[in-house]
N, C-alpha and C positions, 0 to 999 in steps of 0.2 A: 537458439532462443525459442521460448515457448510462444504459442499462438494464443494462449489464454492467460488470464490473471484471475486468481481466486480472491475474492473479497475477504479481508481479515475480519470484518464485522459480522457478516451473515453467511459466508461460505459460498455465495453465488459465483458461478464461473462466468466471467466476462471475456470479451475479445481483448487481445493485447493492446489494441489501439484505443480502448476505452479509458477515459480519465476518471470516470465516476461509475460506481456500481449501478447496473441496470435494475437491481432489485431494491436496494436500500438507499441508494444515492450518495453513499460515503465515498470520499476521494480514495482512489486506488493508489497505493504506494508500491513502487517496484523495488524488488530486492537487488537490482543491479546498481544502486547508488553506492558510492564509496563509503566504507564504514559499516554499511548494513544497519543503520540506526533504526531502532524499532519505533513504531508510531508513538507519539506522545512523550518521547524522551527528549531531555534537554541536558546540556552539560551542567554539572554541579555549580552552584553559586559560589563565587569566591568569597572567602571569609575575611 
């Protein structure tokens, strides 16, 4: 496991224990979540 997490918004390198970016304040998403869903994605709406 990495000791750092890079912010997808600004590229700032944060410690792995951070929940929010120390530079821009954006929520840090971890790539270890099942499915690896990208930020801002949602399942397609049922028709």
